VODO-392528 format. One line per 8 residues: number of its first residue (from 1); their letters; for each residue x, y negated, z negated of N, C-alpha, C, O. Coordinates in pm, 1 decimal, always signed. Layout:
N
NUM> a> X/Y/Z/X/Y/Z/X/Y/Z/X/Y/Z  ... .
***
This chain:
84
1> mqilafki> +1744.4/+15494.1/+11519.9/+1795.1/+15570.0/+11611.6/+1956.7/+15450.0/+11640.2/+1964.2/+15331.0/+11670.5  +2086.5/+15579.8/+11605.2/+2158.1/+15504.9/+11636.3/+2245.4/+15528.0/+11787.1/+2368.2/+15526.6/+11779.3  +2180.0/+15549.4/+11925.0/+2204.1/+15583.4/+11991.7/+2157.2/+15458.9/+12111.6/+2039.5/+15468.3/+12146.3  +2242.3/+15338.4/+12180.6/+2236.0/+15247.8/+12247.4/+2206.3/+15344.6/+12378.9/+2233.5/+15463.0/+12398.6  +2150.1/+15261.6/+12447.5/+2050.1/+15280.8/+12593.7/+2204.4/+15191.1/+12689.7/+2234.7/+15075.6/+12659.5  +2265.3/+15252.7/+12776.2/+2354.7/+15183.7/+12898.2/+2333.3/+15248.1/+13011.8/+2281.3/+15357.4/+13034.3  +2372.7/+15179.7/+13070.5/+2328.9/+15150.5/+13225.3/+2438.4/+15289.8/+13271.9/+2394.6/+15395.6/+13317.2  +2572.5/+15263.1/+13250.9/+2644.1/+15389.7/+13278.8/+2783.0/+15420.6/+13117.5/+2807.9/+15371.5/+13007.4 .
9> gevdhcnr> +2822.8/+15509.2/+13189.6/+2934.6/+15540.7/+13069.9/+2907.2/+15613.8/+12967.4/+2822.9/+15702.8/+12956.6  +3016.3/+15554.1/+12856.5/+2986.1/+15630.9/+12701.6/+3035.3/+15565.2/+12655.4/+3122.0/+15485.8/+12691.9  +2945.8/+15603.7/+12477.3/+2979.9/+15479.1/+12467.0/+3117.3/+15589.8/+12274.8/+3110.6/+15710.0/+12248.9  +3179.8/+15518.0/+12221.6/+3216.3/+15530.9/+12111.7/+3257.4/+15443.9/+12077.2/+3284.2/+15338.0/+12134.0  +3277.5/+15505.7/+11892.0/+3352.1/+15407.5/+11847.9/+3472.5/+15326.6/+11810.6/+3573.6/+15392.5/+11786.5  +3479.9/+15209.5/+11802.2/+3583.6/+15122.1/+11812.9/+3666.7/+15034.1/+11686.6/+3773.2/+14972.4/+11686.7  +3535.5/+15067.7/+11551.8/+3611.2/+15001.1/+11390.4/+3745.1/+15043.1/+11336.1/+3759.3/+15161.2/+11304.4  +3821.5/+14978.1/+11325.4/+3965.0/+15030.9/+11217.1/+3949.2/+15162.4/+11193.5/+3867.5/+15196.0/+11107.8 .
17> ggfesiyc> +4073.8/+15326.6/+11312.0/+3992.5/+15452.9/+11222.8/+3904.4/+15558.7/+11301.9/+3915.9/+15681.3/+11302.9  +3817.6/+15481.3/+11364.7/+3736.3/+15545.0/+11467.4/+3640.4/+15560.5/+11365.4/+3621.0/+15496.9/+11261.8  +3547.7/+15722.0/+11448.7/+3453.3/+15824.7/+11387.4/+3508.3/+15839.5/+11234.1/+3445.3/+15820.7/+11130.0  +3635.7/+15876.2/+11250.1/+3739.8/+16016.0/+11109.3/+3661.0/+15907.9/+10999.5/+3565.4/+15927.6/+10924.4  +3737.5/+15795.5/+11022.4/+3738.4/+15650.1/+10882.0/+3565.2/+15639.1/+10839.9/+3508.3/+15642.7/+10730.8  +3526.2/+15627.8/+10948.3/+3373.1/+15601.7/+10830.1/+3326.0/+15736.2/+10811.3/+3281.1/+15723.0/+10697.4  +3299.2/+15882.2/+10848.0/+3340.8/+16001.5/+10801.7/+3352.3/+16003.4/+10643.8/+3277.4/+16036.6/+10551.9  +3530.2/+15932.7/+10658.7/+3589.0/+15980.0/+10512.7/+3528.7/+15828.8/+10399.5/+3547.1/+15834.9/+10277.9 .
25> dwrasipk> +3468.9/+15721.8/+10456.0/+3441.4/+15630.7/+10395.2/+3272.0/+15685.3/+10284.5/+3258.9/+15670.9/+10163.0  +3163.1/+15749.3/+10388.9/+3055.4/+15780.3/+10337.1/+3111.8/+15895.1/+10267.7/+3113.9/+15897.2/+10144.6  +3152.2/+15979.4/+10329.7/+3190.5/+16063.9/+10215.5/+3269.2/+16028.0/+10062.8/+3348.2/+16122.2/+10055.8  +3281.6/+15980.0/+9991.3/+3338.2/+15901.7/+9927.2/+3269.2/+15824.9/+9868.7/+3306.7/+15763.7/+9768.8  +3114.9/+15811.3/+9940.1/+3000.1/+15729.1/+9861.8/+2908.1/+15804.4/+9787.2/+2835.0/+15777.9/+9691.7  +2937.7/+15942.7/+9879.4/+2805.2/+16057.5/+9780.8/+2926.7/+16158.0/+9702.0/+2934.5/+16275.4/+9738.2  +2992.8/+16121.1/+9625.1/+3044.9/+16225.0/+9549.4/+2972.1/+16308.0/+9452.8/+3048.1/+16358.7/+9370.3  +2883.8/+16329.1/+9441.9/+2809.4/+16452.7/+9409.7/+2805.9/+16602.2/+9461.0/+2771.8/+16702.3/+9398.0 .
33> yttdqlyk> +2854.3/+16590.4/+9604.8/+2848.2/+16695.5/+9687.1/+2992.1/+16731.3/+9684.9/+3096.5/+16666.1/+9683.9  +2964.6/+16846.1/+9684.6/+3147.8/+16881.9/+9720.0/+3149.1/+16925.3/+9895.2/+3069.9/+16904.5/+9987.1  +3225.2/+16965.3/+9889.2/+3260.9/+16968.8/+10088.3/+3133.2/+17108.5/+10093.5/+3029.4/+17110.3/+10159.6  +3181.1/+17203.5/+10009.9/+3085.1/+17303.5/+9980.7/+2943.9/+17314.7/+9991.3/+2884.3/+17408.3/+10044.7  +2888.9/+17205.8/+9933.1/+2809.1/+17213.8/+9915.3/+2717.5/+17125.7/+10003.1/+2604.6/+17168.5/+10027.3  +2748.0/+17031.5/+10042.2/+2743.5/+16942.8/+10187.7/+2774.4/+17050.2/+10327.8/+2794.2/+17011.5/+10443.0  +2772.9/+17128.4/+10301.4/+2885.5/+17230.0/+10481.7/+2720.4/+17305.7/+10460.7/+2681.7/+17343.9/+10571.2  +2610.0/+17337.7/+10342.0/+2511.7/+17416.6/+10386.8/+2377.4/+17330.0/+10396.8/+2259.2/+17354.9/+10373.4 .
41> hvvkndvl> +2471.7/+17177.8/+10457.7/+2344.7/+17063.6/+10528.2/+2382.8/+17100.8/+10643.2/+2295.9/+17180.1/+10679.4  +2440.2/+17094.5/+10702.9/+2512.5/+17135.3/+10810.1/+2435.7/+17194.2/+10932.5/+2441.4/+17317.0/+10937.2  +2356.3/+17126.6/+11045.0/+2300.4/+17192.2/+11138.2/+2336.1/+17234.9/+11280.6/+2290.5/+17176.6/+11379.0  +2410.6/+17327.7/+11286.8/+2449.9/+17387.8/+11463.2/+2292.9/+17353.7/+11638.2/+2204.8/+17404.1/+11707.8  +2340.9/+17280.8/+11618.9/+2261.9/+17251.6/+11756.1/+2333.3/+17306.1/+11843.4/+2452.2/+17293.8/+11872.9  +2184.9/+17417.2/+11914.1/+2150.8/+17470.4/+12089.6/+2276.7/+17390.4/+12181.2/+2218.3/+17308.2/+12251.8  +2426.2/+17383.6/+12206.5/+2495.4/+17334.1/+12337.3/+2407.1/+17336.3/+12420.1/+2427.5/+17237.2/+12490.2  +2298.7/+17401.3/+12465.3/+2214.4/+17378.8/+12608.9/+2102.1/+17375.5/+12573.8/+2026.2/+17463.6/+12614.1 .
49> nrtttkig> +2059.3/+17282.9/+12495.5/+1938.2/+17237.5/+12471.7/+1962.9/+17075.2/+12447.4/+2000.0/+17032.0/+12338.2  +1927.4/+16955.8/+12609.9/+1956.9/+16861.4/+12627.2/+1911.9/+16709.8/+12444.4/+1940.6/+16612.8/+12374.3  +1823.0/+16825.5/+12483.5/+1737.5/+16685.9/+12344.0/+1823.0/+16701.4/+12209.3/+1856.7/+16598.5/+12150.8  +1856.8/+16818.8/+12161.6/+1941.8/+16751.8/+12035.5/+2041.5/+16720.1/+12020.6/+2080.0/+16638.6/+11936.8  +2160.6/+16828.1/+12167.2/+2278.5/+16784.4/+12222.8/+2323.8/+16604.0/+12207.5/+2439.1/+16567.1/+12185.2  +2219.7/+16521.3/+12223.0/+2179.2/+16377.9/+12221.9/+2232.5/+16343.8/+12127.3/+2308.9/+16247.3/+12127.5  +2198.6/+16432.8/+11995.1/+2251.4/+16325.7/+11820.2/+2377.4/+16441.8/+11777.5/+2427.5/+16432.1/+11665.4  +2420.7/+16541.7/+11865.0/+2577.1/+16591.0/+11803.8/+2512.9/+16738.5/+11833.9/+2400.0/+16787.2/+11828.2 .
57> yqtfnepi> +2643.5/+16784.1/+11868.7/+2628.5/+16980.3/+11883.2/+2629.4/+17006.2/+11730.7/+2618.7/+17125.0/+11700.3  +2641.5/+16908.2/+11618.2/+2624.7/+16958.9/+11473.6/+2618.2/+16853.4/+11379.4/+2725.9/+16800.4/+11351.8  +2521.6/+16813.2/+11326.8/+2454.4/+16735.3/+11246.4/+2391.4/+16796.9/+11082.5/+2390.1/+16915.4/+11049.0  +2353.8/+16705.7/+11017.7/+2297.6/+16713.7/+10880.1/+2157.6/+16759.0/+10912.1/+2101.8/+16725.3/+11016.5  +2090.3/+16851.0/+10802.9/+1923.8/+16847.4/+10779.2/+1918.7/+16708.4/+10644.7/+2006.2/+16627.2/+10614.8  +1758.2/+16731.0/+10579.8/+1744.8/+16637.9/+10506.4/+1781.0/+16716.5/+10423.4/+1785.8/+16839.4/+10428.0  +1823.5/+16603.7/+10297.1/+1806.0/+16446.2/+10348.8/+1989.8/+16424.0/+10305.5/+2051.4/+16363.9/+10217.5  +2010.9/+16474.7/+10375.0/+2208.8/+16409.0/+10419.7/+2197.8/+16338.0/+10513.1/+2258.1/+16233.0/+10535.4 .
65> ltqwkafh> +2087.6/+16411.7/+10600.3/+2097.7/+16337.4/+10752.6/+2039.4/+16143.5/+10767.9/+2057.5/+16055.2/+10851.7  +1971.3/+16152.8/+10645.3/+1887.7/+16000.6/+10631.5/+2012.7/+15937.6/+10536.1/+2038.6/+15820.4/+10563.2  +2070.4/+15981.0/+10459.4/+2199.5/+15896.1/+10411.2/+2313.9/+15861.2/+10483.1/+2371.4/+15752.6/+10490.4  +2342.4/+15984.5/+10543.1/+2463.9/+15927.0/+10711.1/+2435.8/+15860.6/+10794.9/+2521.6/+15781.0/+10832.9  +2292.8/+15862.2/+10867.9/+2293.4/+15775.4/+10937.4/+2214.7/+15630.8/+10944.1/+2168.6/+15569.3/+11040.3  +2218.6/+15593.8/+10767.9/+2130.9/+15446.2/+10680.8/+2304.9/+15424.8/+10715.4/+2309.2/+15345.6/+10809.5  +2427.0/+15459.2/+10681.0/+2526.0/+15479.9/+10662.5/+2626.5/+15479.9/+10759.8/+2727.1/+15410.7/+10743.8  +2611.1/+15547.7/+10856.0/+2715.4/+15492.5/+11016.0/+2604.3/+15402.0/+11068.0/+2654.3/+15377.5/+11177.8 .
73> lkhaklqe> +2487.8/+15334.0/+11067.4/+2420.4/+15218.6/+11154.0/+2505.4/+15118.6/+11077.4/+2560.2/+15031.7/+11145.2  +2526.1/+15118.4/+10932.9/+2517.6/+14968.7/+10886.5/+2713.4/+14959.0/+10926.9/+2767.8/+14856.6/+10968.1  +2800.8/+15121.4/+10894.8/+2937.0/+15067.6/+10952.3/+2976.3/+15067.9/+11118.2/+3047.7/+15000.2/+11192.1  +2896.7/+15171.7/+11129.8/+3027.7/+15220.2/+11299.5/+2975.2/+15100.3/+11409.8/+2863.6/+15071.6/+11453.1  +3112.0/+15045.1/+11433.1/+3119.5/+14934.5/+11544.4/+3166.4/+15036.2/+11697.3/+3257.1/+15119.2/+11703.6  +3074.1/+14996.2/+11803.4/+3023.3/+15066.4/+11870.2/+3128.1/+14978.7/+12003.4/+3170.6/+14863.3/+12008.2  +3143.5/+15115.5/+12114.9/+3191.2/+14991.8/+12301.1/+3174.5/+15086.4/+12385.6/+3179.2/+15205.7/+12355.4  +3152.9/+15040.3/+12502.6/+3117.6/+15110.4/+12577.3/+3255.9/+15154.4/+12675.1/+3320.9/+15066.8/+12732.3 .
81> lssh> +3290.8/+15300.0/+12685.7/+3441.1/+15337.2/+12750.6/+3336.9/+15330.7/+12901.4/+3215.2/+15332.4/+12919.5  +3490.3/+15320.4/+13017.3/+3418.7/+15264.8/+13137.1/+3525.8/+15386.2/+13225.4/+3621.1/+15391.5/+13147.7  +3551.6/+15460.7/+13315.4/+3635.5/+15536.6/+13395.8/+3690.1/+15440.4/+13506.8/+3714.9/+15481.9/+13620.0  +3709.5/+15295.1/+13464.9/+3740.5/+15220.1/+13534.7/+3885.8/+15176.0/+13427.5/+3963.5/+15087.2/+13462.4 .
***
């Protein structure tokens, strides 16, 4: 799992280029999928279901989800955000 427990605040990407950079690097690492093919693996979660929204409003189904999680875990740098 890639969600870290924090007492307060939210978490965001702090790597160079943020989330978009990680996503673009991941896309480049899986050239066998066209955008249309990849989009067929997108799952839109119920925005009212707190269980699924923890992983995002949109995510992938398998086998893409496992590939994405592994890449994200290896490359994402996260930081806690504060409202102060």
